[in-house]
GUPA-413921 format. One line per 2 residues: number of its first residue (from 1); their letters; for each residue y negated, x negated, z of N, C-alpha, C. Coordinates in pm, 1 decimal. Atoms other than C-alpha are relative to their C-alpha. Layout:
<pts>
NUM	A	Y:X:Z:Y:X:Z:Y:X:Z  ...;
</pts>
This chain:
<pts>
1	XX	121.3:-85.9:-2.5:-1.7:1.2:3.7:-121.7:-90.8:-7.0  132.5:64.1:-3.4:-367.6:-98.9:-56.9:-80.7:70.0:106.2;
3	XX	64.3:-58.3:-112.8:-544.2:-45.2:269.3:-144.3:-54.0:14.5  136.5:39.4:-35.3:-915.3:-52.0:366.7:-28.2:44.6:139.8;
5	XX	37.3:-30.8:-137.0:-1037.9:-63.8:722.3:-154.8:-3.3:12.0  141.2:-12.5:-9.4:-1389.8:49.5:810.2:-60.7:-46.0:131.5;
7	XX	51.8:54.2:-132.2:-1412.6:-89.5:1167.6:107.5:-94.6:61.3  -84.3:99.2:-57.5:-1261.0:-372.0:1375.6:124.6:55.4:70.5;
9	XX	-114.3:-49.3:-73.4:-1036.2:-155.3:1591.0:108.6:45.0:-93.7  -104.0:-44.0:90.8:-860.7:-7.2:1293.1:63.1:-127.1:-72.3;
11	XX	-57.3:124.4:54.9:-818.6:-357.5:1138.0:105.4:-53.8:93.0  -93.6:53.7:-100.2:-642.3:-454.2:1463.0:128.3:91.0:5.8;
13	XX	-116.5:-93.1:8.7:-414.2:-144.3:1444.6:93.0:-48.2:-117.5  -75.4:36.8:121.3:-316.1:-252.7:1094.2:77.3:-136.3:26.1;
15	XX	-61.5:128.9:-25.3:-241.5:-605.6:1214.0:120.5:17.8:90.9  -111.1:-21.4:-93.6:-14.7:-487.2:1496.3:117.4:55.6:-80.3;
17	XX	-103.1:-54.4:85.7:182.0:-301.5:1229.7:56.3:-98.0:-99.3  -44.4:96.1:99.1:226.7:-617.6:1033.3:-44.9:16.5:-141.0;
19	XX	47.3:-35.9:128.5:16.8:-496.7:747.2:-126.5:-64.6:-45.3  121.9:67.4:36.4:-267.2:-741.6:729.0:-2.7:-44.3:-142.8;
21	XX	-6.9:41.2:142.4:-144.5:-859.7:391.1:-28.7:109.8:-96.4  28.1:-116.9:85.5:-195.7:-508.0:258.2:-152.6:39.3:0.9;
23	XX	140.0:-31.8:-3.3:-566.6:-507.3:345.6:-70.6:-55.0:-128.6  78.1:46.0:118.5:-787.5:-523.4:35.5:-152.2:-0.7:23.3;
25	XX	137.5:-6.6:-38.3:-1117.5:-461.3:212.7:-18.9:32.8:147.9  31.7:-32.7:-141.0:-1271.0:-454.3:565.0:-148.9:4.3:18.8;
27	XX	144.3:-2.3:-35.9:-1605.9:-397.3:730.5:-39.1:-147.1:36.5  49.9:140.0:-22.6:-1827.6:-699.3:808.3:40.0:-51.0:139.0;
29	XX	-16.2:46.4:-140.5:-1740.8:-707.4:1183.6:145.7:-25.0:31.2  -146.6:32.9:-31.5:-1357.2:-725.2:1163.3:18.7:-149.8:5.8;
31	XX	-16.9:141.2:-22.5:-1269.3:-1063.8:1306.1:135.6:-38.3:58.5  -133.3:27.6:-60.2:-914.1:-1035.2:1436.9:106.7:85.8:-71.7;
33	XX	-29.0:137.4:-26.3:-662.8:-1152.3:1355.0:-74.6:-96.6:-98.3  90.3:94.7:70.8:-808.5:-1471.8:1204.2:30.4:8.7:-149.9;
35	XX	-34.4:2.2:142.8:-626.9:-1418.8:870.9:-84.7:104.9:-78.1  78.8:-102.5:70.4:-865.4:-1127.2:788.7:-131.1:-64.5:-57.4;
37	XX	119.2:69.3:36.2:-1139.7:-1384.2:731.9:-24.3:-12.8:-149.1  11.0:19.2:141.4:-1059.5:-1412.7:362.4:5.4:133.3:-79.5;
39	XX	-4.4:-134.3:60.4:-1050.7:-1031.6:292.6:-139.2:40.0:-41.1  134.0:-41.0:45.6:-1344.0:-893.3:90.9:-65.3:90.7:106.7;
41	XX	87.1:-75.6:-98.6:-1625.6:-753.6:311.1:-71.4:112.3:-72.3  51.1:-123.0:66.2:-1761.2:-407.0:244.9:-130.1:48.2:65.5;
43	XX	120.8:-39.1:-67.8:-2068.9:-404.5:464.3:21.3:32.1:147.0  -10.9:-40.7:-134.6:-2144.4:-324.7:824.7:60.2:143.8:21.4;
45	XX	-81.8:-122.0:-16.5:-1936.2:-43.2:971.3:-85.4:130.1:-19.3  81.6:-121.0:10.8:-2231.0:204.1:962.8:-67.3:10.0:-143.4;
47	XX	55.7:0.6:131.1:-2337.3:108.5:608.5:95.7:-61.6:-107.1  -102.7:45.3:94.5:-2025.7:68.1:403.4:-39.2:22.4:-142.2;
49	XX	40.8:-16.2:141.4:-2082.7:11.5:35.1:119.2:69.5:-73.9  -109.9:-95.4:43.0:-1872.6:302.2:-89.6:35.6:-25.1:-143.2;
51	XX	-37.0:31.6:135.6:-1889.9:200.4:-457.3:111.8:-105.4:-4.9  -98.3:113.7:-7.7:-1700.9:-118.3:-368.2:136.9:46.0:57.4;
53	XX	-124.3:-58.2:-53.5:-1446.7:79.5:-164.8:76.7:70.7:-112.3  -61.6:-78.3:114.1:-1379.9:315.3:-459.7:57.2:-96.1:-104.2;
55	XX	-49.2:93.5:103.5:-1345.7:16.6:-694.7:129.4:-69.4:40.1  -127.3:63.5:-47.8:-1068.6:-128.9:-482.5:120.3:89.4:-12.4;
57	XX	-105.0:-99.3:26.0:-863.0:187.5:-552.2:102.3:-3.5:112.0  -95.8:6.3:-114.2:-712.3:203.5:-197.1:87.9:120.9:2.7;
59	XX	-92.4:-112.7:-25.8:-408.6:408.4:-114.0:-45.3:71.4:121.7  47.6:-65.5:-130.0:-559.8:473.8:235.9:-115.3:-80.4:51.6;
61	XX	110.2:51.0:-74.0:-893.6:410.8:401.0:9.5:49.4:142.5  -13.4:-37.9:-142.9:-885.2:405.0:785.4:-138.6:-2.8:57.0;
63	XX	131.1:-15.4:-61.4:-1207.5:529.0:951.0:15.1:41.0:146.5  -10.7:-37.0:-144.7:-1289.7:593.8:1314.7:-131.7:58.4:50.5;
65	XX	118.2:-52.2:-65.2:-1532.1:820.8:1497.7:-33.6:-58.2:131.0  33.2:68.6:-119.5:-1524.1:588.1:1790.1:-128.3:-85.6:-24.4;
67	XX	122.0:71.5:41.2:-1807.5:414.5:1599.0:-107.9:106.4:-29.6  104.5:-98.6:32.6:-2119.3:631.7:1624.8:-68.9:-21.4:-132.1;
69	XX	61.5:11.4:133.9:-2262.4:705.9:1281.3:99.1:-15.5:-112.7  -94.3:7.6:100.4:-1932.9:669.8:1099.6:9.6:126.4:-85.7;
71	XX	-8.6:-130.0:68.0:-1972.6:1028.8:992.0:-55.6:-11.3:-148.1  59.5:19.5:132.9:-2186.4:913.2:692.1:107.3:-51.6:-100.8;
73	XX	-99.2:52.9:83.3:-1903.7:705.9:558.2:114.4:102.8:-31.9  -101.5:-100.6:15.4:-1651.1:988.0:609.1:-37.8:106.2:-96.1;
75	XX	48.9:-98.2:95.8:-1867.1:1230.7:413.7:15.2:-52.0:-140.3  -13.3:58.1:134.2:-1872.7:992.3:117.2:146.9:-10.1:-39.9;
77	XX	-143.4:8.8:34.2:-1493.3:939.5:137.2:49.9:137.7:-52.4  -39.5:-141.3:42.2:-1453.2:1318.4:114.8:-54.7:36.2:-131.7;
79	XX	64.8:-37.9:127.5:-1703.3:1363.2:-165.4:63.6:-69.4:-116.0  -56.4:82.4:107.0:-1536.9:1088.4:-372.2:150.2:24.2:-8.9;
81	XX	-143.7:-25.0:5.5:-1183.6:1211.9:-298.5:81.6:-124.3:23.0  -74.9:119.6:-31.5:-1076.3:876.6:-160.0:99.0:22.1:112.2;
83	XX	-99.2:-26.7:-103.9:-754.2:898.1:43.0:-38.4:-72.8:133.9  42.0:60.4:-123.6:-845.1:844.7:412.1:60.8:72.6:118.0;
85	XX	-33.6:-64.3:-131.9:-758.0:914.2:773.3:-111.8:-36.1:95.1  103.5:25.2:-95.1:-1006.7:945.4:1055.6:57.1:9.6:142.5;
87	XX	-43.7:-1.9:-140.6:-922.5:849.7:1416.1:-119.7:14.3:87.8  112.9:-18.2:-95.3:-1128.8:930.7:1722.3:60.1:-23.4:139.9;
89	XX	-68.1:33.3:-122.2:-951.7:752.0:2015.3:-105.4:-4.1:117.9  77.5:12.6:-122.4:-1099.0:793.6:2365.6:80.6:-43.2:120.6;
91	XX	-87.3:36.9:-109.4:-801.9:715.8:2577.7:103.7:-94.0:-43.9  -114.3:88.1:30.2:-511.1:469.4:2596.6:112.1:73.7:-75.8;
93	XX	-98.6:-83.8:71.1:-280.4:756.8:2489.2:-43.3:22.7:-141.2  50.6:-20.9:137.8:-503.3:826.8:2188.5:30.6:-120.5:-86.3;
95	XX	-12.9:119.4:75.8:-486.8:466.0:2084.6:150.9:-20.0:-47.2  -147.3:0.9:31.5:-99.2:472.8:2097.9:33.4:93.7:-106.5;
97	XX	-33.1:-103.8:99.8:-85.5:795.2:1904.9:-53.4:-36.9:-134.5  59.0:41.2:125.0:-314.1:658.0:1635.2:83.1:-110.4:-64.6;
99	XX	-91.0:101.1:49.0:-86.7:355.4:1605.1:128.8:58.2:-62.6  -124.2:-66.1:51.8:220.5:580.8:1569.3:-32.6:71.6:-133.4;
101	XX	37.7:-72.8:129.1:41.8:797.8:1308.9:-17.9:-94.1:-115.0  24.4:98.3:111.3:-72.2:499.2:1104.4:135.1:-64.3:-40.3;
103	XX	-135.6:51.7:31.4:287.0:362.9:1126.3:75.4:90.7:-94.5  -71.0:-100.7:76.7:419.3:685.1:985.9:-56.4:8.6:-142.1;
105	XX	67.8:-8.7:130.3:159.5:691.6:703.7:25.2:-118.1:-90.8  -10.1:123.9:78.0:231.8:336.3:598.3:139.9:-50.5:-9.8;
107	XX	-136.5:41.2:8.7:608.2:327.5:624.2:40.9:-102.7:104.3  -28.5:97.4:-105.5:602.0:119.4:941.8:37.1:68.2:131.5;
109	XX	-33.7:-83.1:-117.9:751.9:378.5:1179.5:72.2:-79.8:110.8  -80.4:72.9:-98.3:999.8:146.5:1339.5:-89.0:-103.4:73.0;
111	XX	83.3:104.7:-65.6:744.8:-130.0:1404.1:-99.5:72.2:99.7  90.8:-71.7:-86.4:499.6:130.3:1550.5:73.4:46.9:123.9;
113	XX	-77.1:-44.1:-116.5:772.2:268.3:1779.7:26.1:-111.1:95.3  -30.9:115.3:-81.8:860.7:-78.1:1908.2:-127.5:-41.8:78.9;
115	XX	123.9:40.1:-60.9:493.2:-161.4:1980.8:-35.9:103.5:107.4  32.7:-106.8:-92.6:446.7:180.2:2153.0:82.8:-14.1:122.5;
117	XX	-88.9:22.2:-118.6:743.1:110.5:2380.5:-47.6:-108.7:92.0  53.2:109.5:-83.1:603.6:-219.3:2491.4:-137.1:41.3:64.1;
119	XX	134.2:-50.1:-40.0:257.7:-60.6:2526.2:17.7:84.2:131.0  -20.6:-84.9:-115.1:393.3:207.8:2766.3:56.0:-77.1:119.2;
121	XX	-59.9:77.3:-106.9:597.4:-40.4:2964.8:-106.9:-84.1:69.9  106.5:79.3:-59.3:296.0:-267.8:3013.8:-92.6:82.8:92.3;
123	XX	84.9:-90.4:-80.7:79.5:25.2:3138.5:69.2:43.9:124.7  -78.7:-42.5:-114.7:354.7:139.0:3371.5:2.9:-110.7:106.8;
125	XX	0.0:109.9:-90.2:370.7:-206.3:3523.4:-125.1:-13.0:81.8  128.1:8.2:-70.2:1.9:-202.5:3607.2:-25.2:122.2:80.9;
127	XX	11.3:-114.1:-87.1:21.5:149.6:3740.9:63.7:-21.9:135.1  -69.5:31.4:-120.9:272.8:24.3:3993.7:-80.3:-97.7:82.6;
129	XX	80.5:106.7:-72.1:57.8:-280.4:4082.9:-126.1:61.4:66.9  126.2:-55.2:-47.1:-259.9:-75.1:4122.1:20.5:83.8:127.4;
131	XX	-26.9:-71.7:-121.9:-93.1:130.6:4395.4:4.7:-82.3:125.3  -10.7:94.6:-113.7:-72.6:-176.9:4614.0:-134.0:-57.5:45.8;
133	XX	129.1:58.6:-42.4:-443.1:-251.2:4634.2:-106.1:108.4:23.9  114.1:-94.5:-22.3:-768.0:-94.0:4751.2:-97.1:-19.4:-114.9;
135	XX	81.8:6.2:123.6:-976.1:-4.4:4443.3:-143.1:-53.9:26.9  133.5:51.1:2.6:-1291.3:-201.6:4377.1:-88.5:89.1:-88.9;
137	XX	86.3:-77.4:86.7:-1587.6:-12.1:4234.1:-62.3:-88.2:-110.1  44.4:78.8:111.3:-1697.4:-128.6:3891.0:-110.8:71.7:-78.0;
139	XX	105.1:-48.3:92.8:-2015.1:-84.4:3687.1:18.5:-75.0:-125.5  -14.5:57.0:135.5:-1960.1:-143.6:3315.2:-131.4:18.1:-76.1;
141	XX	122.4:-7.6:74.5:-2259.3:-226.4:3111.0:24.8:-33.3:-151.1  -19.8:14.3:140.9:-2232.4:-169.4:2734.6:-125.4:-50.3:-70.2;
143	XX	119.9:42.9:59.1:-2595.8:-218.7:2661.8:-108.5:2.4:109.7  90.9:21.8:-115.7:-2884.1:-338.3:2890.7:-122.3:87.4:0.3;
145	XX	125.1:-74.2:-3.0:-3190.1:-148.8:2778.7:-19.6:77.1:-134.2  -33.7:-88.1:-107.7:-3163.4:144.6:2756.6:145.4:-23.2:42.0;
147	XX	-133.7:26.8:-60.0:-2859.0:131.7:2984.9:108.3:95.1:-46.1  -110.3:-85.5:37.5:-2537.2:260.0:2837.8:125.7:-53.6:66.9;
149	XX	-118.3:33.3:-79.2:-2208.8:268.1:3031.1:102.7:107.8:-30.5  -105.1:-101.6:28.6:-1868.2:441.7:2977.5:8.1:99.4:114.0;
151	XX	-27.2:-104.5:-97.9:-1798.1:770.3:3148.9:146.5:22.6:15.0  -143.0:-37.1:-33.1:-1480.8:945.3:3259.4:90.3:7.8:-121.7;
153	XX	-81.2:-24.7:115.4:-1369.8:1022.6:2907.6:2.9:-120.1:-94.8  -0.7:122.6:71.2:-1325.8:660.7:2801.8:110.8:-86.0:42.3;
155	XX	-115.2:86.1:-37.6:-1049.3:406.4:2790.2:-37.4:-101.5:110.5  37.3:104.7:-104.3:-1249.3:169.3:3021.2:17.2:60.8:138.1;
157	XX	-25.2:-57.1:-126.7:-1217.9:422.3:3302.7:148.8:-17.7:34.0  -148.8:17.1:-18.2:-833.7:403.7:3258.8:25.8:-149.2:26.6;
159	XX	-15.0:145.2:-19.6:-850.1:21.7:3225.3:-38.1:-37.0:142.4  48.9:25.6:-133.7:-1048.5:12.1:3550.8:104.6:35.5:106.2;
161	XX	-97.5:-49.5:-94.8:-796.1:218.7:3739.9:130.4:-84.0:-3.9  -120.3:82.3:14.4:-499.5:20.3:3606.0:-18.5:-137.7:57.8;
163	XX	37.5:130.5:-53.5:-675.3:-301.9:3712.4:-20.6:0.0:147.7  29.1:-1.9:-148.0:-716.3:-178.3:4068.2:-145.6:18.9:25.1;
165	XX	143.6:-31.5:-19.8:-1070.5:-61.0:4025.1:-28.2:142.9:-25.5  47.4:-132.5:29.5:-1277.8:245.0:3981.7:-138.4:-2.1:-66.0;
167	XX	124.9:-13.2:69.9:-1547.7:310.9:3725.0:-94.1:86.2:78.2  94.8:-79.3:-83.8:-1855.0:427.9:3921.0:-47.1:126.9:-67.2;
169	XX	36.7:-122.2:74.5:-1921.2:681.7:3646.3:120.0:87.1:-50.6  -125.0:-62.3:40.5:-1562.7:808.2:3617.2:-5.9:158.9:23.0;
171	XX	14.9:-144.6:-23.1:-1676.3:1157.1:3746.4:-85.8:73.1:-108.6  83.2:-60.0:103.8:-1899.3:1211.9:3444.6:86.5:22.2:-125.6;
173	XX	-91.6:-33.3:105.2:-1705.1:1390.4:3171.6:-55.6:-24.1:-142.2  48.3:45.9:127.8:-1846.4:1196.8:2878.1:65.1:-134.0:-33.3;
175	XX	-56.5:131.1:41.9:-1727.6:898.0:2670.6:-102.5:-105.1:24.8  108.4:94.9:-15.9:-2065.1:725.5:2698.2:-113.4:65.0:72.3;
177	XX	109.1:-59.3:-80.7:-2357.4:773.4:2933.5:-126.6:-90.2:-7.9  121.8:75.4:-9.0:-2718.5:667.8:2915.2:-53.7:16.8:140.7;
179	XX	51.7:-12.6:-136.0:-2833.8:593.1:3270.8:-116.8:-92.9:22.7  110.4:81.9:-24.4:-3090.6:378.7:3438.8:28.9:-97.4:118.9;
181	XX	-22.9:97.6:-101.6:-3122.0:82.1:3678.7:7.5:60.1:137.5  -1.5:-61.1:-132.4:-3205.7:297.0:3979.6:129.7:73.2:32.9;
183	XX	-127.6:-74.5:-23.2:-2897.9:514.4:3935.5:113.7:-95.9:25.1  -99.3:96.8:-24.6:-2673.4:213.6:3914.2:-14.5:-57.9:135.5;
185	XX	28.1:55.2:-131.8:-2842.0:70.7:4223.2:54.9:95.1:107.1  -41.7:-100.4:-96.3:-2761.4:392.4:4410.8:152.4:0.0:17.8;
187	XX	-144.5:3.3:-5.3:-2393.7:353.9:4327.9:55.3:-127.2:63.0  -29.1:120.7:-70.2:-2393.1:-1.4:4463.8:143.2:-52.6:-24.8;
189	XX	-141.8:38.1:37.5:-2080.9:-130.9:4279.2:43.9:-131.6:66.4  -53.1:126.9:-39.6:-1850.5:-410.7:4403.2:-0.8:-106.0:-103.1;
191	XX	-9.1:92.2:109.7:-1830.1:-568.1:4062.7:-92.2:52.2:-111.7  76.9:-35.3:123.7:-2061.6:-569.0:3753.5:70.4:-66.1:-115.1;
193	XX	-67.0:51.1:117.7:-1885.0:-606.8:3418.7:-88.1:15.1:-119.3  83.2:2.2:112.1:-2104.5:-699.6:3127.7:79.5:-18.1:-130.5;
195	XX	-71.3:8.3:132.5:-1945.8:-626.3:2787.4:-91.5:64.7:-101.9  106.0:-61.2:90.1:-2243.3:-574.4:2556.1:55.9:9.7:-145.5;
197	XX	-63.4:-31.0:132.6:-2132.9:-417.4:2228.8:-62.3:-81.3:-106.3  50.9:77.6:113.0:-2161.0:-652.5:1931.0:-60.0:-128.4:36.8;
199	XX	62.9:121.0:-49.0:-2279.7:-939.4:2144.5:101.0:-104.6:44.5  -93.0:105.2:-44.4:-2088.2:-1270.2:2190.2:-33.0:-32.9:143.9;
201	XX	16.2:24.6:-145.6:-2030.9:-1367.9:2549.2:-103.0:-116.4:25.6  89.8:111.3:-16.5:-2235.4:-1685.7:2499.6:-148.2:53.0:-6.5;
203	XX	137.2:-53.5:14.4:-2543.5:-1463.7:2426.3:-33.2:109.2:96.0  25.1:-95.4:-106.1:-2507.2:-1224.7:2719.7:-87.0:-71.5:110.6;
205	XX	92.3:61.9:-97.6:-2787.2:-1289.4:2975.1:7.0:65.5:131.8  -15.3:-62.1:-139.2:-2673.3:-1207.1:3334.0:-125.5:-24.2:81.2;
207	XX	122.0:23.1:-77.0:-3004.3:-1352.5:3461.4:-95.7:124.4:-6.6  90.6:-113.9:18.0:-3176.0:-1030.0:3337.4:21.4:95.2:115.7;
209	XX	-30.4:-88.0:-106.5:-3001.0:-850.7:3621.6:-86.7:-20.0:125.1  81.3:30.7:-111.5:-3208.1:-1028.7:3877.5:-142.3:50.9:-5.6;
211	XX	138.7:-51.7:25.5:-3528.7:-888.3:3729.6:-5.5:150.8:23.6  -2.8:-143.8:-22.3:-3419.3:-527.7:3790.5:-33.2:34.3:142.4;
213	XX	40.7:-33.7:-133.7:-3572.4:-355.1:4088.3:112.7:15.3:103.1  -98.2:-7.4:-114.5:-3370.3:-405.5:4408.4:135.9:-49.3:-31.7;
215	XX	-137.1:33.6:34.1:-3061.5:-535.6:4220.3:54.3:-122.6:79.5  -48.0:110.7:-77.3:-3050.9:-854.4:4422.6:65.7:48.9:131.1;
217	XX	-59.5:-54.1:-117.1:-2943.5:-625.3:4707.5:138.0:64.7:-25.0  -126.0:-61.7:34.8:-2641.0:-488.7:4525.2:114.8:-86.3:58.5;
219	XX	-120.9:77.3:-52.0:-2297.9:-582.1:4676.1:48.1:-99.7:-102.7  -55.1:88.8:108.1:-2190.0:-725.5:4342.3:-85.8:-122.3:-18.1;
221	XX	94.4:114.9:18.5:-2498.7:-946.1:4318.2:11.8:-94.1:122.5  -9.4:78.9:-118.1:-2474.3:-1062.1:4680.5:125.9:-86.5:5.2;
223	XX	-130.4:65.3:-6.4:-2107.0:-1158.9:4646.9:31.7:-78.2:-135.8  -17.2:81.3:130.1:-2157.1:-1316.9:4297.0:114.1:59.9:-85.8;
225	XX	-112.6:-60.2:76.3:-1918.3:-1067.8:4132.5:-61.8:70.7:-126.1  47.9:-42.0:129.9:-2093.7:-1040.3:3795.9:81.8:-71.1:-107.5;
227	XX	-96.7:54.3:93.0:-1854.2:-1089.5:3508.2:-42.8:24.0:-146.4  24.2:-9.1:141.0:-1930.3:-1162.5:3140.2:138.4:14.1:-67.6;
229	XX	-133.9:-23.6:58.8:-1630.7:-1011.4:2954.5:-11.0:15.7:-150.3  -3.1:3.6:147.4:-1529.0:-1037.5:2588.9:-5.8:141.9:-55.9;
231	XX	14.8:-135.9:59.7:-1655.6:-734.9:2400.2:119.1:43.7:-78.2  -116.5:-48.2:80.1:-1357.5:-728.8:2160.2:119.6:48.3:85.7;
233	XX	-111.4:-40.6:-84.8:-1114.3:-691.8:2456.8:-29.7:121.7:86.1  34.3:-116.9:-86.7:-1300.3:-400.4:2620.4:-63.2:112.9:-77.8;
235	XX	80.7:-99.2:66.4:-1508.1:-216.5:2367.9:58.7:51.7:-134.3  -69.0:-43.0:121.4:-1266.0:-174.2:2077.0:123.6:71.8:32.1;
237	XX	-117.0:-81.7:-28.5:-1005.0:104.8:2094.8:127.0:-42.8:-82.7  -127.1:48.2:60.3:-697.8:-102.2:1988.5:91.6:-49.9:106.7;
239	XX	-96.0:46.9:-98.6:-389.5:-233.3:2166.0:-47.1:-130.3:66.2  50.8:123.6:-63.4:-583.3:-559.6:2242.5:-67.2:34.4:133.6;
241	XX	48.4:-36.6:-125.0:-732.3:-359.6:2531.2:91.9:-42.3:113.3  -97.2:38.7:-109.8:-413.1:-447.1:2722.1:-22.0:-146.4:40.2;
243	XX	31.2:142.4:-32.5:-507.9:-817.0:2705.5:-120.1:-1.3:91.6  119.4:-9.0:-88.2:-845.6:-722.0:2856.6:40.7:54.6:134.2;
245	XX	-52.9:-45.4:-129.1:-657.1:-522.3:3126.6:57.5:-111.6:82.1  -69.6:112.2:-76.3:-452.7:-824.1:3220.2:-105.4:-90.6:59.0;
247	XX	104.5:87.2:-49.5:-766.8:-1038.3:3253.3:-78.2:62.0:114.3  80.6:-61.8:-105.9:-961.3:-785.8:3456.6:79.7:23.0:128.4;
249	XX	-83.9:-28.4:-112.9:-669.7:-702.6:3688.8:9.5:-127.6:84.3  -15.5:127.5:-69.5:-620.6:-1067.7:3780.5:-133.7:-45.0:57.9;
251	XX	134.0:31.9:-41.1:-998.7:-1113.8:3816.2:-24.4:77.7:135.1  33.3:-87.4:-117.9:-1019.1:-822.0:4071.1:94.7:-25.7:119.3;
253	XX	-103.3:10.5:-101.1:-688.6:-881.1:4264.2:94.9:-110.2:-35.1  -88.4:117.5:42.3:-544.6:-1232.9:4191.5:122.8:-13.1:84.0;
255	XX	-120.3:22.6:-84.4:-304.9:-1215.5:4485.1:115.3:109.6:-23.4  -98.6:-107.8:20.1:-133.6:-895.9:4366.7:26.6:22.4:-150.3;
257	XX	-21.8:-30.0:141.1:-181.2:-857.6:3990.9:64.3:-118.2:-66.6  -59.3:110.7:75.0:19.9:-1059.6:3737.1:-98.8:-101.1:-52.1;
259	XX	90.3:112.2:48.9:-137.6:-1397.8:3643.5:-43.3:25.7:-145.1  45.9:-4.3:133.3:-352.0:-1402.7:3336.9:38.9:-121.0:-77.8;
261	XX	-49.8:116.0:79.0:-157.4:-1629.2:3098.4:-68.6:-7.4:-140.2  72.5:3.0:128.4:-384.2:-1541.4:2802.2:85.2:47.3:-115.7;
263	XX	-88.9:-38.6:108.6:-81.7:-1419.1:2595.5:-12.8:152.8:-20.7  3.4:-145.5:36.7:-88.7:-1085.7:2416.5:122.1:64.8:57.2;
265	XX	-117.7:-70.8:-48.6:136.8:-844.4:2613.1:87.5:67.6:-97.6  -86.4:-64.7:100.5:262.4:-695.4:2293.8:61.4:-106.1:-95.0;
267	XX	-64.3:106.3:75.7:380.7:-1038.0:2169.2:-55.7:-24.7:-141.2  60.7:24.2:129.1:141.7:-1041.4:1877.0:-37.3:-146.6:-12.4;
269	XX	44.0:140.0:27.7:99.2:-1389.6:1725.7:-74.3:-4.4:-131.5  83.9:11.1:113.5:-173.2:-1468.7:1489.0:65.6:-104.9:-105.1;
</pts>
């Protein structure tokens, strides 16, 4: 099959199914696995050059509503009659189901089932571990100004719980929330997790937190529990989130959680 991916998380789903060699085009931000570097680029995920997509004559284009603004691309796919599927994952179960669906559509059902089994087993392991610890409260920052953070209807709330933590905005029934510095201060989290969307860890500026009113009095700031986390391992709805979970869990509870060995829990090798 000739496949086109319009966002990084879908490119990663394709890779887990062993279909990277079937990719004929990807968005500008897809960067994993490393072998996608040579695949033709079709523009940023919100401004895909649809004439180029059509010229590639894909058998299937994979789009995702987890990327705000992707609707414009989907409208064009429909207008041009280009075969496509649209995913909208918000939970770890959604991600697994999208993987299984894509496996069925691409003739990789067996591979998808094997990955899903490992995926479920890994999550179950951390569910058991999380029962042994006292949950730490976590504030996730997706964007610093205006402040955006995940709500209860998001995979990071699940990742937090599995890691032995609790998202301070888990009670808000939204995938993403715009809040402000004062509201975060009132929640007084134990840990601050900075995963700015689209920003490399080397360019995240934790020193900005010290300039926010009263934030030096936060528990997380006093105890130096401010973490710069890799955006690709926390902000993309793909199975790579499990690698992020492993890192976060060990960071929060190193004496109880499995050691972070850096290896992909689904045995994916680039």
